N, CA, C and O atoms as a DFTB+ gen file, in Angstrom:
788 C
 N C O
     1  1       0.993      -1.350       0.060
     2  2      -0.458       0.288       0.043
     3  2       1.038       1.335      -0.161
     4  3       2.174       1.251       0.306
     5  1       0.423       2.227      -1.013
     6  2       1.366       3.462      -0.918
     7  2       1.441       4.330       0.625
     8  3       0.569       4.285       1.493
     9  1       2.546       5.005       0.678
    10  2       1.969       5.493       1.533
    11  2       1.445       7.491       1.435
    12  3       2.180       8.303       0.871
    13  1       0.695       7.715       1.805
    14  2      -0.241       8.941       1.752
    15  2       0.915       9.834       1.666
    16  3       2.026       9.623       2.153
    17  1       0.604      10.671       1.115
    18  2       1.811      12.126       0.522
    19  2       2.208      12.950       1.493
    20  3       3.361      13.375       1.555
    21  1       0.862      13.381       2.720
    22  2       1.074      13.619       3.840
    23  2       1.723      13.208       4.727
    24  3       2.274      14.063       5.421
    25  1       1.908      11.940       5.036
    26  2       2.072      11.267       5.504
    27  2       3.774      11.096       5.630
    28  3       4.400      11.136       6.689
    29  1       4.430      10.868       4.073
    30  2       5.637      11.886       3.973
    31  2       6.025      13.026       4.284
    32  3       7.079      13.230       4.886
    33  1       4.828      14.362       3.733
    34  2       5.661      15.392       4.316
    35  2       6.046      14.938       5.853
    36  3       7.235      14.726       6.095
    37  1       4.824      14.747       7.150
    38  2       5.435      14.566       7.931
    39  2       6.552      13.860       8.585
    40  3       6.855      14.147       9.743
    41  1       7.175      12.972       7.930
    42  2       8.324      12.275       8.431
    43  2       9.008      12.845       8.147
    44  3       9.872      13.071       8.994
    45  1       9.221      13.752       6.275
    46  2      10.792      13.874       5.969
    47  2      10.475      15.744       7.159
    48  3      11.392      16.561       7.080
    49  1       9.737      15.970       7.701
    50  2       9.530      17.505       7.889
    51  2      10.226      17.309       9.640
    52  3      10.530      18.324      10.266
    53  1      10.403      15.943      10.247
    54  2      10.794      15.699      11.338
    55  2      12.430      15.336      11.215
    56  3      13.287      15.982      11.817
    57  1      12.648      14.489      10.562
    58  2      13.827      14.063       9.616
    59  2      14.474      14.857       9.529
    60  3      15.411      14.723      10.316
    61  1      14.578      16.401       8.510
    62  2      14.896      17.400       8.461
    63  2      15.204      18.179       9.427
    64  3      16.152      18.928       9.190
    65  1      14.634      18.273      10.633
    66  2      14.654      18.533      12.013
    67  2      16.169      18.770      12.306
    68  3      16.982      19.694      12.324
    69  1      16.061      16.730      12.636
    70  2      17.471      16.635      13.147
    71  2      18.778      16.901      12.794
    72  3      19.769      17.189      13.465
    73  1      18.544      16.712      11.312
    74  2      19.659      16.625       9.930
    75  2      20.052      18.058      10.036
    76  3      21.251      18.231      10.252
    77  1      19.494      18.862       9.958
    78  2      19.997      20.298      10.093
    79  2      20.569      20.687      11.443
    80  3      21.347      21.624      11.624
    81  1      20.041      19.764      12.487
    82  2      21.121      20.068      13.970
    83  2      22.560      19.408      13.943
    84  3      23.582      19.820      14.492
    85  1      22.298      17.759      12.806
    86  2      23.640      17.133      12.347
    87  2      24.195      18.098      11.440
    88  3      25.425      18.057      11.458
    89  1      23.875      18.674      10.909
    90  2      24.750      19.109      10.359
    91  2      25.575      20.806      10.487
    92  3      26.419      21.345       9.771
    93  1      24.804      21.296      11.837
    94  2      25.208      22.410      12.322
    95  2      26.266      21.671      12.994
    96  3      27.418      22.063      12.804
    97  1      26.052      20.598      13.798
    98  2      27.142      20.157      14.787
    99  2      28.727      19.795      14.229
   100  3      29.762      19.971      14.872
   101  1      28.611      19.255      12.884
   102  2      29.255      18.984      12.227
   103  2      29.896      20.699      11.366
   104  3      31.030      20.822      10.902
   105  1      29.343      21.267      11.363
   106  2      30.369      22.670      11.220
   107  2      31.094      22.957      12.153
   108  3      32.325      22.953      12.122
   109  1      30.425      23.224      13.045
   110  2      31.003      23.568      14.298
   111  2      32.013      22.760      14.562
   112  3      33.127      23.260      14.408
   113  1      31.963      21.709      14.898
   114  2      33.316      20.887      14.221
   115  2      34.766      20.919      13.930
   116  3      35.747      20.437      14.495
   117  1      34.626      21.493      13.085
   118  2      35.804      22.081      11.663
   119  2      35.994      22.893      11.925
   120  3      37.122      23.335      11.707
   121  1      34.510      24.075      12.925
   122  2      34.878      25.467      12.856
   123  2      36.304      25.452      14.109
   124  3      37.434      25.940      14.134
   125  1      35.426      24.559      15.085
   126  2      36.391      24.211      16.528
   127  2      38.028      23.812      16.168
   128  3      39.074      23.859      16.815
   129  1      37.802      23.556      15.312
   130  2      39.718      22.413      14.938
   131  2      39.964      23.673      13.891
   132  3      41.183      23.836      13.941
   133  1      39.544      24.420      13.183
   134  2      40.059      25.309      12.242
   135  2      40.262      26.649      13.521
   136  3      39.521      26.953      14.456
   137  1      41.382      27.145      13.139
   138  2      42.429      28.615      14.150
   139  2      42.164      29.776      13.006
   140  3      42.294      29.685      11.785
   141  1      41.793      30.779      13.729
   142  2      41.455      31.826      13.963
   143  2      43.324      32.560      13.083
   144  3      43.708      33.040      12.016
   145  1      43.862      32.192      14.385
   146  2      45.472      32.740      14.467
   147  2      46.465      32.115      13.395
   148  3      46.747      30.921      13.291
   149  1      46.926      33.141      12.636
   150  2      47.337      32.731      11.839
   151  2      48.661      31.981      11.540
   152  3      49.149      31.382      10.581
   153  1      49.223      32.485      13.578
   154  2      50.557      31.621      13.486
   155  2      50.376      30.207      13.721
   156  3      51.326      29.426      13.678
   157  1      48.660      29.693      14.076
   158  2      48.456      28.054      13.813
   159  2      47.159      27.883      13.245
   160  3      46.078      28.278      13.683
   161  1      47.432      27.196      12.141
   162  2      46.533      27.321      11.345
   163  2      45.254      25.938      11.671
   164  3      44.238      25.651      11.037
   165  1      45.932      25.244      13.069
   166  2      45.271      24.307      12.660
   167  2      45.094      24.159      14.473
   168  3      45.929      24.850      15.057
   169  1      44.123      23.356      15.430
   170  2      44.466      23.646      16.622
   171  2      44.642      21.349      16.888
   172  3      43.913      20.579      17.513
   173  1      45.739      21.124      16.179
   174  2      46.588      20.000      16.151
   175  2      45.596      19.067      17.730
   176  3      44.779      18.200      17.419
   177  1      45.811      19.382      19.205
   178  2      45.515      18.696      20.324
   179  2      44.182      18.780      20.293
   180  3      43.685      18.658      21.412
   181  1      43.420      18.944      19.423
   182  2      41.397      18.903      19.146
   183  2      41.846      17.777      18.141
   184  3      40.870      17.480      17.452
   185  1      43.324      16.795      17.683
   186  2      42.648      15.975      17.300
   187  2      41.734      14.717      17.466
   188  3      40.685      14.281      16.991
   189  1      42.754      14.331      18.462
   190  2      41.928      13.059      18.866
   191  2      40.079      13.437      19.370
   192  3      39.238      12.584      19.086
   193  1      39.677      14.619      20.028
   194  2      38.374      14.789      19.926
   195  2      37.564      14.696      18.483
   196  3      36.538      14.102      18.150
   197  1      38.277      15.355      17.944
   198  2      37.774      15.724      16.186
   199  2      37.053      14.088      15.867
   200  3      35.871      13.768      15.738
   201  1      38.573      13.090      15.797
   202  2      38.256      11.695      14.828
   203  2      37.451      11.102      16.043
   204  3      36.813      10.223      15.464
   205  1      37.103      11.038      17.294
   206  2      36.227      10.666      17.869
   207  2      34.700      10.904      17.870
   208  3      33.823      10.087      18.150
   209  1      34.544      12.407      17.439
   210  2      33.538      12.698      17.242
   211  2      32.955      11.984      15.735
   212  3      31.972      11.288      15.484
   213  1      34.221      12.596      14.784
   214  2      33.805      12.111      13.588
   215  2      33.446      10.473      13.145
   216  3      32.999      10.136      12.049
   217  1      33.794       9.467      14.407
   218  2      34.585       7.950      13.761
   219  2      32.181       7.956      15.027
   220  3      31.509       6.995      14.652
   221  1      31.458       8.847      16.080
   222  2      30.428       8.348      16.295
   223  2      29.400       9.406      15.495
   224  3      28.269       8.926      15.427
   225  1      29.486      10.357      15.049
   226  2      28.724      11.010      14.041
   227  2      28.177      10.533      13.009
   228  3      26.994      10.586      12.671
   229  1      29.393       9.878      12.307
   230  2      28.453       8.909      10.534
   231  2      27.799       7.880      10.693
   232  3      26.915       7.540       9.907
   233  1      28.224       7.027      12.039
   234  2      27.737       6.551      12.161
   235  2      26.215       6.042      12.390
   236  3      25.533       5.162      11.864
   237  1      25.921       7.312      13.755
   238  2      24.783       7.918      13.805
   239  2      23.838       8.438      12.880
   240  3      22.611       8.359      12.820
   241  1      24.619       8.936      12.239
   242  2      23.703      10.030      10.930
   243  2      23.187       9.024      10.055
   244  3      22.070       8.959       9.542
   245  1      24.381       8.078       9.938
   246  2      24.111       7.442       8.634
   247  2      22.985       6.092       9.020
   248  3      22.448       5.532       8.064
   249  1      22.790       5.800       9.898
   250  2      21.757       4.746      10.948
   251  2      20.202       5.378      11.067
   252  3      19.095       4.863      10.907
   253  1      20.657       6.791      11.437
   254  2      19.519       7.617      11.481
   255  2      18.774       7.949       9.953
   256  3      17.678       8.500       9.847
   257  1      19.039       7.805       9.593
   258  2      18.412       7.969       7.698
   259  2      18.078       6.443       6.991
   260  3      17.075       5.953       6.470
   261  1      19.134       6.079       7.195
   262  2      18.501       4.657       6.682
   263  2      17.144       3.915       7.993
   264  3      16.166       3.184       7.831
   265  1      17.593       4.396       8.885
   266  2      16.469       3.974       9.830
   267  2      14.509       4.363       9.353
   268  3      13.532       3.652       9.117
   269  1      14.803       6.071       9.419
   270  2      13.803       6.465       8.620
   271  2      13.361       6.098       7.518
   272  3      12.154       5.888       7.400
   273  1      14.114       5.956       6.595
   274  2      14.262       5.668       5.176
   275  2      13.275       4.141       5.078
   276  3      12.213       3.950       4.486
   277  1      14.275       3.020       6.072
   278  2      13.057       1.773       5.894
   279  2      12.035       2.020       7.132
   280  3      11.076       2.482       6.513
   281  1      11.823       2.009       7.871
   282  2      10.922       1.883       8.797
   283  2      10.019       2.901       8.175
   284  3       8.820       2.649       8.062
   285  1      10.556       4.109       7.738
   286  2       8.590       4.806       7.126
   287  2       8.917       4.772       5.425
   288  3       7.851       4.949       4.836
   289  1       9.322       4.711       5.085
   290  2       9.225       5.328       3.368
   291  2       9.215       4.293       2.494
   292  3       8.371       4.255       1.598
   293  1      10.601       2.864       2.720
   294  2      10.625       2.211       2.013
   295  2       9.372       1.270       1.725
   296  3       9.028       0.526       2.644
   297  1       8.772       1.244       0.718
   298  2       7.807       0.342       0.431
   299  2       7.948      -0.902       1.007
   300  3       7.062      -1.420       1.685
   301  1       9.317      -1.552       0.706
   302  2       9.339      -3.145       1.463
   303  2       9.822      -3.681       3.119
   304  3       9.811      -4.702       3.808
   305  1      10.148      -2.538       3.178
   306  2      10.336      -2.875       4.730
   307  2       9.329      -1.852       5.577
   308  3       8.618      -2.612       6.234
   309  1       8.992      -0.661       5.827
   310  2       7.815       0.251       6.135
   311  2       7.035      -0.519       7.024
   312  3       6.404      -1.378       6.409
   313  1       6.889      -0.528       7.952
   314  2       5.894      -0.812       9.372
   315  2       4.919       0.317       9.017
   316  3       5.033       1.347       8.353
   317  1       3.834      -0.301       9.760
   318  2       2.814       0.113       9.975
   319  2       2.961       1.675      10.419
   320  3       3.845       1.984      11.219
   321  1       2.105       2.619       9.899
   322  2       2.411       4.320      10.364
   323  2       1.899       4.628      11.513
   324  3       0.696       4.862      11.629
   325  1       2.871       4.677      12.672
   326  2       1.759       5.082      13.928
   327  2       2.505       5.927      14.219
   328  3       3.732       5.880      14.128
   329  1       1.501       7.264      14.809
   330  2       2.749       8.219      14.761
   331  2       3.804       8.523      15.740
   332  3       4.943       8.984      15.672
   333  1       2.681       7.917      17.088
   334  2       3.447       7.943      18.173
   335  2       5.347       7.314      18.576
   336  3       6.229       7.610      19.381
   337  1       5.110       6.098      17.163
   338  2       6.387       6.491      17.138
   339  2       7.146       6.647      16.551
   340  3       8.208       6.038      16.685
   341  1       6.915       7.610      15.562
   342  2       7.463       8.455      14.720
   343  2       8.195       9.861      15.454
   344  3       9.283      10.434      15.403
   345  1       6.515      10.068      16.355
   346  2       7.032      11.275      17.040
   347  2       8.116      10.947      18.040
   348  3       8.732      11.990      18.259
   349  1       8.698       9.768      18.863
   350  2       8.814       9.678      19.827
   351  2      10.287       9.278      18.911
   352  3      11.254       9.877      19.381
   353  1      10.625       8.415      17.741
   354  2      11.925       8.273      16.907
   355  2      12.214       9.981      16.533
   356  3      13.415      10.203      16.694
   357  1      11.578      11.041      16.154
   358  2      12.060      12.436      16.096
   359  2      12.412      12.390      17.410
   360  3      13.566      11.965      17.348
   361  1      12.143      12.564      18.615
   362  2      12.200      13.315      19.416
   363  2      13.507      12.635      20.448
   364  3      14.431      13.044      21.151
   365  1      13.139      11.861      20.187
   366  2      15.143      10.866      20.368
   367  2      16.611      11.113      19.382
   368  3      17.759      11.238      19.807
   369  1      16.216      11.132      18.171
   370  2      17.090      11.583      17.477
   371  2      16.986      12.824      17.688
   372  3      18.072      13.404      17.710
   373  1      16.050      13.482      17.858
   374  2      16.854      15.151      17.791
   375  2      17.717      15.799      18.994
   376  3      18.610      16.634      19.136
   377  1      17.008      15.018      19.694
   378  2      17.964      15.340      21.686
   379  2      19.483      14.455      21.607
   380  3      20.352      14.440      22.479
   381  1      19.499      13.717      20.246
   382  2      20.999      12.964      20.004
   383  2      21.416      13.922      18.836
   384  3      22.487      13.531      18.372
   385  1      21.046      14.805      18.332
   386  2      21.607      15.716      17.531
   387  2      21.927      16.535      17.766
   388  3      22.482      17.346      17.025
   389  1      21.584      16.680      19.438
   390  2      21.619      18.004      20.300
   391  2      22.582      17.888      21.316
   392  3      22.574      18.756      22.188
   393  1      23.531      16.851      21.381
   394  2      24.647      16.149      22.065
   395  2      25.792      15.897      20.944
   396  3      26.970      15.687      21.236
   397  1      25.405      15.935      19.937
   398  2      26.730      16.172      19.055
   399  2      27.097      17.989      18.772
   400  3      28.116      18.568      18.395
   401  1      26.150      18.320      19.044
   402  2      26.165      19.956      18.922
   403  2      27.029      19.602      20.333
   404  3      27.933      18.825      20.026
   405  1      27.048      19.892      21.674
   406  2      27.159      20.150      22.770
   407  2      28.722      19.573      22.339
   408  3      29.661      20.345      22.537
   409  1      29.026      18.115      21.706
   410  2      30.445      17.206      22.025
   411  2      31.309      18.433      20.534
   412  3      32.423      18.731      20.106
   413  1      30.474      18.605      20.394
   414  2      30.959      19.694      18.628
   415  2      31.433      21.016      19.465
   416  3      32.629      21.167      19.218
   417  1      31.027      21.914      20.251
   418  2      31.528      22.381      21.190
   419  2      32.934      21.854      22.395
   420  3      33.708      22.727      22.788
   421  1      33.010      21.199      22.604
   422  2      34.451      20.485      23.552
   423  2      35.570      19.866      23.340
   424  3      36.385      19.386      24.128
   425  1      35.528      19.938      21.790
   426  2      36.753      19.062      21.395
   427  2      38.112      19.756      22.219
   428  3      39.080      18.994      22.217
   429  1      38.235      20.468      22.598
   430  2      39.529      21.259      23.320
   431  2      39.877      20.018      25.005
   432  3      39.006      19.768      25.839
   433  1      41.142      19.548      25.045
   434  2      41.772      18.811      25.582
   435  2      40.888      18.984      26.967
   436  3      40.105      18.147      27.416
   437  1      41.190      20.220      27.511
   438  2      40.474      20.143      29.065
   439  2      39.164      19.620      29.132
   440  3      38.766      18.877      30.030
   441  1      38.431      20.057      28.077
   442  2      36.818      19.771      28.197
   443  2      36.229      18.421      27.829
   444  3      35.220      18.105      27.199
   445  1      37.582      17.442      28.674
   446  2      37.358      15.819      27.860
   447  2      36.004      15.720      28.719
   448  3      34.984      15.236      28.229
   449  1      36.056      16.147      29.864
   450  2      34.438      15.586      30.703
   451  2      33.779      16.221      30.246
   452  3      32.627      15.845      30.463
   453  1      33.827      17.049      29.681
   454  2      32.131      17.496      29.013
   455  2      32.290      16.661      27.148
   456  3      31.438      16.477      26.278
   457  1      33.160      16.481      27.178
   458  2      32.577      15.681      25.772
   459  2      32.244      14.313      25.530
   460  3      31.548      13.843      24.629
   461  1      32.893      13.694      26.547
   462  2      32.640      12.478      26.967
   463  2      31.298      12.049      28.054
   464  3      30.464      11.158      27.890
   465  1      31.412      12.873      29.018
   466  2      29.939      13.461      29.364
   467  2      28.695      12.869      28.488
   468  3      28.012      11.850      28.392
   469  1      28.857      14.287      27.856
   470  2      27.864      14.127      26.247
   471  2      27.352      12.657      25.902
   472  3      26.280      12.057      25.823
   473  1      28.989      12.364      25.709
   474  2      28.751      10.881      24.636
   475  2      27.923       9.794      25.495
   476  3      27.055       9.053      25.035
   477  1      28.306       9.840      26.656
   478  2      27.146       9.430      28.117
   479  2      25.628       9.182      27.685
   480  3      24.893       8.229      27.426
   481  1      25.566      10.716      27.761
   482  2      23.842      10.754      27.463
   483  2      23.747      10.443      26.333
   484  3      22.857       9.594      26.327
   485  1      24.216      10.631      25.007
   486  2      24.289       9.981      24.129
   487  2      23.743       8.644      24.023
   488  3      22.592       8.345      23.707
   489  1      24.552       7.997      24.277
   490  2      25.003       6.846      25.053
   491  2      23.487       6.038      25.980
   492  3      23.150       4.886      25.706
   493  1      23.079       6.503      26.567
   494  2      22.114       6.655      26.802
   495  2      20.490       6.723      26.702
   496  3      19.762       5.958      27.334
   497  1      19.940       7.909      25.678
   498  2      19.454       8.302      25.312
   499  2      19.256       6.905      23.542
   500  3      18.273       6.438      22.967
   501  1      20.577       6.780      23.362
   502  2      19.980       5.942      22.685
   503  2      19.929       3.918      23.101
   504  3      19.314       3.026      22.518
   505  1      20.542       3.878      23.901
   506  2      19.937       2.401      25.129
   507  2      18.365       2.792      25.072
   508  3      17.630       1.877      24.698
   509  1      17.840       3.849      25.346
   510  2      16.248       4.056      25.537
   511  2      15.923       3.828      24.299
   512  3      15.590       2.643      24.319
   513  1      15.809       4.201      23.250
   514  2      15.531       4.398      22.025
   515  2      15.475       2.885      21.295
   516  3      14.574       2.323      20.672
   517  1      16.949       2.445      21.679
   518  2      16.921       0.723      21.201
   519  2      15.592      -0.197      21.918
   520  3      14.680      -0.910      21.500
   521  1      16.142       0.345      23.380
   522  2      15.072      -0.214      24.473
   523  2      14.174      -0.687      23.544
   524  3      14.122      -1.770      22.961
   525  1      13.304       0.531      23.485
   526  2      12.454       0.576      23.264
   527  2      11.365      -0.281      21.815
   528  3      10.249      -0.792      21.723
   529  1      12.766       0.050      20.748
   530  2      12.454      -0.234      19.524
   531  2      13.025      -1.767      19.228
   532  3      13.202      -2.222      18.098
   533  1      13.294      -2.517      20.560
   534  2      13.504      -3.921      20.492
   535  2      11.904      -4.644      20.976
   536  3      11.317      -5.638      20.549
   537  1      11.506      -3.527      22.173
   538  2      10.161      -3.768      22.626
   539  2       9.363      -4.046      21.418
   540  3       8.602      -5.013      21.455
   541  1       9.431      -3.377      20.429
   542  2       8.954      -2.598      19.010
   543  2       8.617      -4.321      18.044
   544  3       7.583      -4.699      17.494
   545  1       9.917      -4.986      18.175
   546  2      10.029      -6.186      16.971
   547  2      11.469      -5.770      16.148
   548  3      11.840      -6.471      15.206
   549  1      12.154      -4.718      16.527
   550  2      12.908      -4.428      15.248
   551  2      14.006      -4.713      15.815
   552  3      14.121      -4.412      17.003
   553  1      15.365      -5.521      14.957
   554  2      16.461      -6.417      15.444
   555  2      17.128      -5.153      15.848
   556  3      16.501      -4.188      15.411
   557  1      18.516      -4.718      16.748
   558  2      18.856      -3.575      16.954
   559  2      19.779      -3.950      18.643
   560  3      19.999      -3.144      19.547
   561  1      20.117      -5.288      18.592
   562  2      20.246      -5.827      19.900
   563  2      21.915      -5.243      20.377
   564  3      22.668      -4.977      21.313
   565  1      21.731      -5.312      18.786
   566  2      23.715      -5.690      19.211
   567  2      23.710      -3.916      18.991
   568  3      24.853      -3.753      18.562
   569  1      23.187      -2.776      19.035
   570  2      23.606      -1.558      19.287
   571  2      23.008      -1.969      20.830
   572  3      23.983      -2.506      21.358
   573  1      22.148      -1.981      21.590
   574  2      22.106      -1.777      22.755
   575  2      23.196      -2.404      23.319
   576  3      23.955      -1.707      23.992
   577  1      23.452      -3.701      23.167
   578  2      24.960      -4.011      23.567
   579  2      26.314      -3.256      23.777
   580  3      27.361      -3.282      24.424
   581  1      25.688      -2.629      22.907
   582  2      27.324      -2.067      22.068
   583  2      27.065      -0.772      22.994
   584  3      28.112      -0.384      23.512
   585  1      26.001      -0.056      23.310
   586  2      25.671       1.062      23.523
   587  2      26.078       1.465      25.336
   588  3      26.522       2.437      25.948
   589  1      25.450      -0.425      25.776
   590  2      25.865      -0.515      27.398
   591  2      27.069      -0.375      27.791
   592  3      27.407       0.407      28.680
   593  1      28.037      -1.328      26.987
   594  2      29.564      -1.617      26.971
   595  2      30.079      -0.502      27.222
   596  3      30.753      -0.269      28.225
   597  1      29.687       0.680      25.911
   598  2      29.927       2.043      25.886
   599  2      30.595       2.624      27.022
   600  3      31.711       2.865      27.483
   601  1      28.856       2.774      27.338
   602  2      28.675       3.226      29.410
   603  2      29.444       3.344      30.249
   604  3      30.026       4.158      30.966
   605  1      29.230       1.465      29.811
   606  2      30.318       0.887      31.366
   607  2      32.079       1.604      31.166
   608  3      32.631       2.264      32.046
   609  1      32.620       1.308      29.989
   610  2      33.949       1.569      30.002
   611  2      34.510       3.665      30.680
   612  3      35.320       4.180      31.452
   613  1      33.214       4.174      29.556
   614  2      33.131       5.402      29.472
   615  2      33.033       5.895      31.227
   616  3      33.769       6.861      31.434
   617  1      32.517       5.567      32.084
   618  2      32.727       5.469      33.048
   619  2      33.826       4.719      33.456
   620  3      34.212       5.375      34.423
   621  1      34.574       3.779      33.349
   622  2      35.712       3.743      34.067
   623  2      36.167       4.654      34.267
   624  3      36.368       5.286      35.304
   625  1      36.587       4.966      32.263
   626  2      37.397       6.116      31.850
   627  2      37.996       6.929      32.792
   628  3      39.036       6.989      33.448
   629  1      36.409       7.861      32.531
   630  2      36.076       9.019      33.467
   631  2      36.581       8.638      35.227
   632  3      37.655       9.107      35.604
   633  1      35.820       7.866      36.118
   634  2      36.722       7.470      37.028
   635  2      38.294       7.356      37.366
   636  3      38.911       7.907      38.278
   637  1      38.822       6.369      36.239
   638  2      40.617       6.718      36.343
   639  2      41.095       7.522      36.480
   640  3      42.026       7.687      37.268
   641  1      40.401       8.665      35.421
   642  2      41.017       9.660      34.857
   643  2      40.572      10.989      35.611
   644  3      40.836      12.108      35.173
   645  1      40.023      10.804      36.535
   646  2      39.135      11.720      37.664
   647  2      40.279      12.420      37.877
   648  3      41.175      11.637      38.191
   649  1      40.856      14.203      37.827
   650  2      41.571      15.024      38.627
   651  2      42.517      15.085      37.659
   652  3      43.621      15.357      38.131
   653  1      42.502      14.891      36.127
   654  2      43.119      14.992      34.774
   655  2      42.818      16.128      34.097
   656  3      43.017      15.794      32.930
   657  1      42.471      17.237      34.090
   658  2      41.581      18.161      33.318
   659  2      42.809      17.915      32.493
   660  3      42.723      16.846      31.890
   661  1      44.217      18.737      32.220
   662  2      44.960      18.788      31.635
   663  2      45.675      17.768      30.308
   664  3      46.256      17.910      29.232
   665  1      45.241      16.824      31.110
   666  2      45.913      15.514      30.250
   667  2      45.179      15.384      29.118
   668  3      43.996      15.720      29.056
   669  1      45.930      14.819      28.022
   670  2      45.256      14.077      26.695
   671  2      45.407      12.593      26.803
   672  3      45.155      12.006      25.751
   673  1      45.702      11.961      27.654
   674  2      45.328      10.248      27.397
   675  2      43.948      10.382      27.539
   676  3      43.426      10.040      26.477
   677  1      43.007      10.766      28.471
   678  2      41.251      10.588      28.001
   679  2      41.504      10.414      26.764
   680  3      41.608       9.285      26.284
   681  1      41.685      11.876      25.836
   682  2      41.452      11.681      24.646
   683  2      41.482      10.602      23.475
   684  3      40.617      10.145      22.729
   685  1      42.955      10.374      23.646
   686  2      43.201       9.111      23.340
   687  2      42.848       7.684      23.479
   688  3      42.973       6.833      22.599
   689  1      42.235       7.449      25.087
   690  2      41.774       6.565      25.478
   691  2      40.788       6.560      24.547
   692  3      40.864       5.844      23.548
   693  1      39.445       7.613      24.864
   694  2      37.802       7.487      23.999
   695  2      38.370       7.502      22.565
   696  3      37.755       6.628      21.952
   697  1      39.224       8.071      21.789
   698  2      39.154       8.075      20.505
   699  2      39.657       5.861      20.281
   700  3      38.982       5.115      19.571
   701  1      40.551       5.527      20.860
   702  2      40.605       4.448      21.270
   703  2      39.076       3.381      21.481
   704  3      39.204       2.249      21.014
   705  1      38.070       3.620      21.966
   706  2      37.420       3.586      22.670
   707  2      35.791       3.260      21.451
   708  3      35.203       2.212      21.184
   709  1      35.562       4.647      21.013
   710  2      35.020       4.775      20.351
   711  2      35.798       4.187      18.912
   712  3      35.264       3.203      18.400
   713  1      36.492       4.501      18.535
   714  2      37.206       3.284      16.880
   715  2      36.283       1.995      17.494
   716  3      35.060       1.918      17.607
   717  1      36.960       1.368      17.720
   718  2      36.367       0.166      18.597
   719  2      34.794      -0.221      18.224
   720  3      34.367      -0.957      17.335
   721  1      33.999       0.652      19.368
   722  2      32.606       0.665      19.043
   723  2      31.728       0.779      17.828
   724  3      30.701       0.247      17.407
   725  1      32.794       1.940      17.350
   726  2      31.996       2.089      15.786
   727  2      32.634       0.950      15.020
   728  3      31.588       0.687      14.425
   729  1      33.481       0.059      14.542
   730  2      34.478      -0.960      13.868
   731  2      32.972      -2.284      14.218
   732  3      32.427      -2.939      13.329
   733  1      32.602      -2.351      15.796
   734  2      31.831      -3.390      16.332
   735  2      30.399      -2.968      16.035
   736  3      29.660      -3.950      16.091
   737  1      29.652      -1.661      15.689
   738  2      28.520      -1.570      14.933
   739  2      28.444      -2.037      13.640
   740  3      27.742      -2.921      13.150
   741  1      29.501      -1.111      13.034
   742  2      29.268      -1.498      11.278
   743  2      29.440      -2.903      11.024
   744  3      29.060      -3.404       9.966
   745  1      29.941      -3.506      11.857
   746  2      30.035      -5.038      11.473
   747  2      28.907      -6.728      11.944
   748  3      28.803      -7.873      11.505
   749  1      28.191      -5.763      13.239
   750  2      27.360      -6.519      13.637
   751  2      25.901      -5.958      13.140
   752  3      24.955      -6.699      12.872
   753  1      25.866      -4.114      13.039
   754  2      24.401      -4.129      11.974
   755  2      24.571      -3.532      10.894
   756  3      24.055      -2.475      10.531
   757  1      26.056      -4.881       9.789
   758  2      26.327      -3.782       8.701
   759  2      24.151      -3.727       7.994
   760  3      23.667      -2.622       7.750
   761  1      23.466      -4.742       7.853
   762  2      22.543      -4.693       7.010
   763  2      21.661      -3.587       8.234
   764  3      20.493      -3.795       8.563
   765  1      22.345      -2.646       8.674
   766  2      21.308      -1.411       8.925
   767  2      21.569      -0.498       8.011
   768  3      20.839       0.251       7.362
   769  1      23.177      -0.727       8.064
   770  2      24.055       0.470       7.438
   771  2      23.956       0.308       5.783
   772  3      24.221       1.151       4.926
   773  1      23.499      -1.025       5.628
   774  2      24.491      -1.038       4.163
   775  2      23.331      -2.537       3.658
   776  3      23.706      -3.696       3.484
   777  1      22.076      -2.063       3.542
   778  2      21.006      -2.916       3.189
   779  2      20.867      -3.340       2.063
   780  3      20.738      -2.569       1.111
   781  1      20.864      -4.434       1.955
   782  2      20.446      -5.692       0.668
   783  2      19.038      -5.112      -0.186
   784  3      17.966      -4.735       0.287
   785  1      19.432      -5.186      -1.458
   786  2      17.965      -4.685      -2.547
   787  2      17.149      -5.815      -2.783
   788  3      16.135      -5.711      -3.472
């Protein structure tokens, strides 16, 4: 059964809302890495946080877009349209997009606690989202497991690195963690990221 035009319009509106915030967050992250100082064109000390940001940003953005398309717009896979689920997904994705904006403003090494504190909030939001969608019958269990593991490891990192506001070690430790979880997410949920025709 084809999706009504007014429903498509509503879906694309909500998708556009969180996409705009994500685009602003990416722009802000790149601006934060580039320097206005002529003697230092780039803030290299922010590179680990920028890489961690990118490694989280693109899998989330891609999965959000793929999820919206597969769940609401693609005729073969679209579920029955339930407005409350669209509203829930849209609110959760918008809150997650806001987390990315906060992260984009926290790339400096001395702000690592705010950066990874925001990653924690992002993961907790994603745990809530994946938990509800697991109940709904969608296969997102791998994301749920990765999110929980990420929360535990970040909490451990924040505990062991407490009192080290100026250290670069949390930036590199966090980057390694995010790289591992991003690879796992793509590997375990590859059907969501790269759906088969």
